[in-house]
C-alpha positions in Angstrom: -204.6 46.2 -113.4 -202.9 48.2 -110.7 -200.1 50.0 -112.6 -200.2 52.3 -115.6 -197.0 53.6 -117.3 -197.6 56.8 -119.3 -194.8 57.5 -121.8 -194.6 60.6 -124.0 -194.0 59.5 -127.6 -190.7 60.8 -129.1 -190.9 63.5 -126.4 -188.3 66.1 -127.6 -189.5 65.8 -131.2 -193.1 66.1 -130.1 -192.4 69.3 -128.1 -190.9 70.9 -131.2 -194.0 69.9 -133.2 -196.5 71.3 -130.8 -195.5 74.9 -131.7 -194.7 74.1 -135.4 -197.5 72.0 -136.8 -195.7 71.9 -140.2 -193.3 69.4 -138.7 -196.0 66.7 -138.3 -195.3 63.8 -140.7 -191.8 65.0 -141.3 -188.5 63.5 -140.0 -187.4 65.4 -136.9 -184.1 65.1 -135.0 -182.9 66.8 -131.8 -179.2 67.1 -131.1 -177.3 66.9 -127.8 -175.3 69.7 -126.1 -173.2 71.7 -128.6 -175.2 70.0 -131.4 -173.0 67.0 -131.1 -175.1 63.8 -131.3 -178.6 62.6 -132.1 -180.6 62.3 -128.8 -184.1 62.2 -130.1 -185.8 61.2 -133.3 -189.3 61.1 -134.7 -190.7 57.9 -136.1 -190.0 59.2 -139.6 -186.3 59.9 -138.7 -186.0 56.4 -137.3 -187.4 55.0 -140.5 -184.5 56.7 -142.4 -182.0 54.6 -140.3 -180.8 57.5 -138.1 -179.6 55.9 -134.9 -179.7 57.3 -131.3 -176.3 58.7 -130.3 -174.9 59.0 -133.8 -172.6 62.1 -134.2 -174.5 64.7 -136.3 -171.7 65.1 -138.9 -172.2 61.4 -139.8 -175.8 62.0 -140.8 -175.5 65.6 -142.1 -175.7 64.6 -145.8 -178.6 62.2 -145.2 -180.5 64.8 -143.3 -180.0 67.4 -146.1 -181.1 64.9 -148.7 -184.2 63.7 -146.9 -185.1 67.2 -145.6 -184.8 66.1 -142.0 -185.7 69.0 -139.6 -182.7 69.4 -137.1 -183.0 71.1 -133.7 -180.6 71.9 -130.9 -181.7 70.7 -127.5 -184.2 73.2 -125.9 -184.3 71.8 -122.4 -186.1 74.8 -121.0 -189.0 74.1 -123.3 -188.9 70.3 -122.7 -188.8 70.7 -119.0 -191.8 73.0 -118.9 -193.8 70.8 -121.3 -193.0 67.8 -119.0 -194.3 69.7 -116.0 -197.6 70.4 -117.8 -198.0 66.7 -118.8 -197.2 65.5 -115.2 -199.7 68.0 -113.7 -202.4 66.6 -115.9 -201.6 63.0 -115.0 -201.6 63.9 -111.3 -205.0 65.5 -111.6 -206.4 62.2 -112.8 -204.3 59.9 -110.4 -202.7 61.7 -107.5 -200.6 58.5 -106.8 -198.1 59.3 -109.5 -194.4 58.6 -109.7 -192.5 60.9 -112.1 -190.0 58.4 -113.4 -188.2 60.6 -116.0 -188.9 63.8 -118.0 -191.2 61.9 -120.3 -192.5 58.9 -118.2 -194.7 58.4 -115.1 -196.1 55.4 -113.3 -199.6 55.7 -112.0 -200.9 53.6 -109.1 -204.5 52.5 -109.9 -205.2 50.7 -106.7 -207.5 53.5 -105.5 -208.7 54.4 -109.0 -210.3 51.3 -110.5 -212.6 53.2 -113.0 -210.0 55.4 -114.6 -210.3 55.5 -118.4 -206.8 55.5 -119.9 -208.2 56.6 -123.3 -209.6 59.7 -121.6 -206.3 60.4 -120.0 -204.5 60.1 -123.3 -207.0 62.3 -125.1 -206.8 65.0 -122.4 -203.0 65.2 -122.4 -203.1 65.5 -126.2 -205.8 68.2 -126.2 -204.3 70.3 -123.4 -200.6 70.0 -124.3 -200.4 68.6 -127.9 -198.1 65.8 -126.7 -199.1 62.3 -127.8 -198.6 59.6 -125.1 -198.8 55.8 -124.9 -200.3 54.0 -121.8 -199.5 50.5 -120.8 -201.4 48.8 -118.0 -200.3 45.7 -116.0 -200.1 44.3 -112.5 -196.5 45.4 -111.9 -194.1 48.2 -113.0 -191.9 45.8 -115.0 -194.9 44.4 -116.9 -196.2 47.9 -117.4 -193.0 48.7 -119.3 -193.8 45.7 -121.5 -197.4 46.8 -122.0 -196.3 50.4 -122.9 -193.9 49.1 -125.6 -196.8 47.3 -127.2 -199.1 50.4 -126.7 -196.7 52.5 -128.7 -197.2 50.2 -131.7 -201.0 50.1 -131.4 -203.4 52.5 -133.1 -205.2 53.3 -129.9 -202.0 54.1 -127.9 -203.3 52.0 -125.0 -202.6 48.4 -124.1 -203.7 46.3 -121.2 -201.4 43.3 -120.7 -203.2 40.0 -120.0 -202.5 38.8 -116.4 -201.8 35.2 -117.3 -202.3 32.5 -119.9 -200.9 31.6 -123.3 -201.2 35.1 -124.7 -199.0 36.6 -122.0 -196.5 33.8 -122.4 -196.3 34.4 -126.2 -195.8 38.1 -125.7 -193.0 37.7 -123.1 -191.3 35.1 -125.4 -190.8 37.8 -128.0 -189.0 40.2 -125.6 -185.2 39.8 -125.5 -183.6 39.9 -122.0 -181.8 43.2 -122.7 -185.1 44.9 -123.4 -186.4 44.1 -119.9 -186.6 47.1 -117.5 -183.8 46.7 -115.0 -181.7 44.3 -117.0 -178.4 46.1 -118.1 -176.1 45.0 -120.9 -173.7 43.0 -118.7 -176.5 41.2 -116.9 -178.1 40.4 -120.2 -174.9 38.8 -121.4 -174.7 36.8 -118.2 -178.3 35.6 -118.7 -177.7 34.6 -122.3 -174.6 32.7 -121.3 -176.9 30.6 -119.0 -179.5 30.0 -121.7 -182.0 32.7 -120.7 -182.8 34.6 -123.9 -186.3 36.1 -123.3 -188.5 37.6 -120.6 -190.5 34.4 -120.5 -187.5 32.3 -119.8 -186.4 34.7 -117.1 -189.9 34.6 -115.6 -189.6 30.8 -115.2 -186.1 30.7 -113.7 -185.5 29.3 -110.2 -185.9 31.8 -107.4 -182.8 30.6 -105.5 -180.7 30.8 -108.6 -182.0 34.3 -109.4 -181.3 35.5 -105.8 -177.8 34.0 -105.9 -176.7 35.3 -109.4 -178.8 38.4 -110.0 -179.0 39.8 -106.4 -182.2 40.8 -104.7 -183.0 43.4 -107.4 -182.8 40.7 -110.0 -185.1 38.4 -108.1 -187.6 41.3 -107.8 -187.5 41.6 -111.6 -188.3 37.9 -111.9 -191.2 38.1 -109.5 -192.5 41.2 -111.3 -192.5 39.4 -114.6 -194.8 36.8 -112.8 -197.2 39.6 -111.9 -196.1 39.9 -108.2 -195.5 43.6 -107.3 -192.1 44.0 -105.7 -191.0 47.4 -106.9 -193.3 50.0 -105.2 -194.4 53.2 -106.8 -192.4 56.1 -105.2 -195.0 58.8 -104.4 -192.4 61.0 -102.7 -189.3 61.9 -104.7 -186.1 60.6 -103.1 -184.0 63.2 -101.3 -181.2 64.4 -103.6 -177.7 63.3 -102.6 -175.9 65.7 -105.0 -176.6 68.5 -107.5 -174.5 68.8 -110.6 -174.3 71.6 -113.2 -171.9 71.3 -116.1 -171.8 71.8 -119.9 -169.2 71.3 -122.6 -168.0 74.6 -124.0 -169.1 75.8 -127.5 -165.4 76.6 -128.2 -162.1 75.7 -126.6 -161.4 77.9 -123.5 -157.9 78.8 -122.4 -158.3 82.1 -120.4 -158.8 81.8 -116.7 -161.5 84.5 -116.8 -163.7 82.5 -119.1 -163.3 79.4 -116.8 -164.2 81.6 -113.9 -167.3 82.8 -115.7 -168.4 79.3 -116.5 -167.9 78.0 -112.9 -169.7 81.0 -111.6 -172.6 80.3 -114.0 -172.9 76.7 -112.9 -172.7 77.6 -109.1 -175.5 80.0 -109.5 -177.6 77.5 -111.5 -177.0 74.7 -109.0 -177.6 77.0 -106.0 -181.0 78.0 -107.4 -181.9 74.3 -107.7 -180.8 73.6 -104.2 -183.0 76.4 -102.9 -185.9 75.1 -104.9 -185.6 71.8 -103.1 -185.1 73.5 -99.8 -181.6 72.1 -99.4 -178.3 73.5 -98.2 -174.8 72.6 -99.3 -172.0 71.3 -97.0 -169.3 70.8 -99.7 -168.8 71.4 -103.4 -166.5 70.1 -106.1 -165.2 72.1 -109.0 -163.9 70.2 -112.0 -162.3 71.2 -115.3 -161.1 69.1 -118.2 -159.7 69.2 -121.7 -160.9 67.0 -124.5 -160.2 63.3 -124.2 -160.4 62.8 -128.0 -157.7 65.2 -129.1 -154.6 63.4 -130.4 -152.4 66.4 -130.7 -152.5 67.6 -127.0 -152.3 65.7 -123.7 -155.4 65.3 -121.7 -155.7 67.3 -118.4 -158.6 67.0 -116.0 -158.7 67.9 -112.3 -161.1 68.7 -109.5 -160.9 70.2 -106.0 -163.3 69.9 -103.1 -164.2 72.9 -100.9 -165.7 72.2 -97.5 -168.0 75.1 -96.4 -167.8 76.4 -92.8 -171.5 75.8 -92.5 -174.3 74.5 -94.8 -175.7 77.2 -97.1 -177.5 77.8 -100.4 -176.5 81.5 -100.5 -175.0 82.0 -103.9 -172.3 84.5 -102.9 -170.9 82.2 -100.2 -170.8 79.3 -102.7 -169.2 81.4 -105.4 -166.3 82.4 -103.1 -165.6 78.8 -102.2 -165.9 77.6 -105.8 -163.6 80.2 -107.3 -161.0 79.6 -104.7 -161.1 75.9 -105.6 -160.8 76.8 -109.3 -157.6 78.7 -108.6 -156.0 75.5 -107.2 -156.6 73.4 -110.3 -156.3 75.8 -113.2 -153.3 75.0 -115.5 -152.2 77.7 -117.9 -151.9 76.8 -121.6 -154.6 74.1 -121.6 -157.5 74.2 -124.0 -160.4 73.3 -121.7 -163.5 71.6 -123.1 -165.7 71.4 -120.0 -166.2 72.7 -116.5 -168.7 72.3 -113.8 -169.6 72.0 -110.1 -171.1 69.3 -107.9 -172.8 70.1 -104.6 -172.6 67.3 -102.0 -173.5 66.9 -98.4 -177.0 68.2 -99.0 -179.1 68.8 -95.9 -182.4 70.4 -95.2 -182.4 74.2 -95.3 -185.3 74.4 -92.8 -183.1 73.9 -89.8 -179.6 75.4 -90.3 -176.8 76.2 -87.9 -175.6 79.6 -89.0 -172.2 81.2 -88.7 -171.5 82.2 -85.1 -169.9 85.5 -86.3 -172.9 86.5 -88.4 -175.8 88.5 -87.0 -179.4 87.4 -87.4 -180.1 90.6 -89.3 -177.3 89.9 -91.8 -178.4 86.3 -92.3 -182.1 87.1 -92.8 -181.2 90.0 -95.1 -179.1 87.7 -97.3 -182.0 85.2 -97.4 -184.5 87.9 -98.4 -182.1 89.1 -101.1 -181.6 85.7 -102.7 -185.3 84.9 -102.4 -186.1 88.1 -104.3 -183.7 87.2 -107.1 -185.2 83.7 -107.4 -188.7 85.2 -107.6 -187.8 87.7 -110.3 -186.1 85.1 -112.4 -189.0 82.7 -112.1 -191.4 85.5 -113.2 -189.3 87.2 -115.8 -187.2 84.3 -117.1 -183.9 82.6 -116.0 -180.9 84.9 -115.8 -183.0 88.1 -115.8 -180.9 88.9 -112.7 -177.5 87.2 -112.5 -174.1 87.5 -110.8 -171.5 89.5 -112.6 -168.8 86.9 -112.1 -170.7 84.6 -114.6 -170.0 87.1 -117.4 -172.2 88.9 -119.9 -171.1 87.9 -123.4 -170.2 84.3 -122.4 -168.3 83.3 -125.6 -167.8 79.9 -124.0 -171.4 79.0 -123.8 -172.8 75.9 -125.4 -173.5 75.9 -129.1 -177.3 75.9 -129.9 -177.4 77.1 -133.4 -180.6 75.3 -134.2 -182.5 75.9 -130.9 -186.2 76.7 -131.2 -187.8 79.5 -129.1 -188.6 78.9 -125.5 -192.3 79.4 -126.2 -193.7 78.8 -122.8 -191.2 80.4 -120.4 -189.7 83.5 -122.2 -191.9 86.5 -122.9 -189.7 87.6 -125.7 -190.0 84.3 -127.5 -193.7 83.6 -127.1 -195.7 82.9 -130.3 -197.2 85.8 -132.1 -200.6 85.3 -133.6 -201.5 87.6 -136.6 -205.2 88.0 -137.2 
């Protein structure tokens, strides 16, 4: 086997359980931004019939009756726990592709004697997060193997490379459950009599290339055990950076919109610097709720082209707030605002402003670097720009958020002896 897929089990719920062992064995649900919909469930919550994406108000009574533990999303905690898991996986197999916050592909070509059971036990011991590991010749089949591993007592499953057992397994997998097959493509396949992964595996190559594109053909070949989708060891260069959140309450005042946009600019700028990128253009957008029947919908955006690429927050703030002035409409009840950075280029070789001295440029860079270092050490928003506000009445609702145990000194666990 040349590929292993490591997937954290019910990741958000598991993160909550690591620091609150009383939650093990109880139904746990994590909600989306502003505590709107269900975005994660423990196995116990799934058994109660709580579906992914269900609005929380629809399951509130069931949750109370069944004593379901409800949490607001704690992305700071989840992101840090993900980093810890991925660091452990990379220590075993450096050839690792971080596919999502809770999944990673491991290339085993150079590591034939790796014990997946030992990897799984180490991740559990060092982080408290349970993982499942599926092994197969290709990434697509590794996804299949992982789905089986999740249901096994060992948490590890090695897919047979060929034979009747493999055919029987693939015959049980519906086409919409195949990695890379979306809903529309699944409907198309079913209309042509292809219902399962095994039937797709046996389809004609020419037909697949004609009707499913080259990516669809690669999926077919991967189901046959022929590697066509490489493991990406280097993360792809970002094409854009987005920061946005729905408001915890409706916003009408321009000052609050200004605070929100400033907050998102600062957050996105910090991310750009972390990836050593500079921004050539940015988009500011605002919108009211699409679901209100009593008021008309209003949404608008404006693009600002910067005079030169930069990741210096004050320059980005000036451009964003000027763009906001052009799209703000008085009297609207805004539900969301955000920014998108585009035209990202490497910050290592920048053409600076011809009117700006080297001393000023390097001083600005030293200042923003110091701010980033303090925030990384003391916690996000230890230092922040005044235009992003202090009280932030508009901020996202997180009434059920657990502490940020691993990144905030004031929220670290206290042990009483």
